[in-house]
N, C-alpha and C positions, 0 to 999 in steps of 0.2 A: 774675652779671655780665649786664648788659643790653646788647643791641646796638642801635645807632641807624642809621637810614637815612643814607647819605652825603649831604652837602649838595649834591652835583652828580650828574647822571646823564647817560648817553650818549644823544644824540638822533640820530635817523636823518637822512639827507640831506634827505628830504622834510620833516621837522619843521623843519630849519634853513631850508629854502626858504620855508616858511610864516612863520617868524619874521622873515626878511628882508623879505618882502612886508608883513607886519604893521607892522614898524618904518617902512618907507617910507611906508605909508599913514597912519600915526599922526601924522606931523608932528613927532614927538619926535626929539631928537638921539639918536645911538647910545648915549651914556652914560646919558641919562635913561631911554631904553627898557630898557636892560639892568638898570638899578637897579630899575625898576618890575617887571620880569619875573624878577628874581633870577638874571640871567645874568652870566657873566664877560665883561667887555668884550673882553678879549683873545680869547676863544673866538669871540665874535660877529664880531669883525674878521677872524679867521683864516678862518671859514666864508664870510664875505662875499667875501674875496679868492679863496678856493678856488672858489666857485660863480659868481663874476663871469665866469670864462672859459666856463662852461656856461650862462650867462644865468639870472638870477633871473626867475621868472615875472612876466609883465606883468599877469596875471589873478589873482584871488584863488584860494586853494586850492579844490579841488573840493567842499568841504563847504559852500560858499555856493551858494544857489539863487536863481534869478530866478523870481518868481511871476508868472504870466500871468493877466490878468483873465478871468473867465468871465462871459458875459452882456454886455449892452449897456454900452459905455464912454461913450456919449453918447446923449441922448434920440433923436437921429435915426439912430443906428446900432443896428439890431435884433439884431445877433449878436455884439457884442464883438469885432469884426473885428480879427484879427491874422494876419500871414503872416510866417513865419520860415524862412529857408533857410540851412542850414549846409553849407558845402563841406568835406567830410572828406578831400579829396585823392584821388588815384588814380581820378578819375571818379565817386566816391561823393558823393551829395548827399542830405541829410536835409531834407525840407520839412514844416513844421507849419503847418496852416491852420485857422482857425476863422472862420466867416462868419455 
């Protein structure tokens, strides 16, 4: 007798948050997105309702990166000038500078 993998699997809360964000950004309806991803529409809607009270992330999951240019960005800019300041809260601030 052979065993087969179940057609569904349990996803973590973080995975559902990422899927909710992906659906929102895709422009697809919930039904079309679930069909494309092989998700049960009822599960998707249940998780959306459950996580709406704890807020779906406005930003993409943390596996997306922002690439910063290195070197001149314009002929008149000798150093690829960028300044980034992140307020981390509680008086912590992270500053990134390239000049």
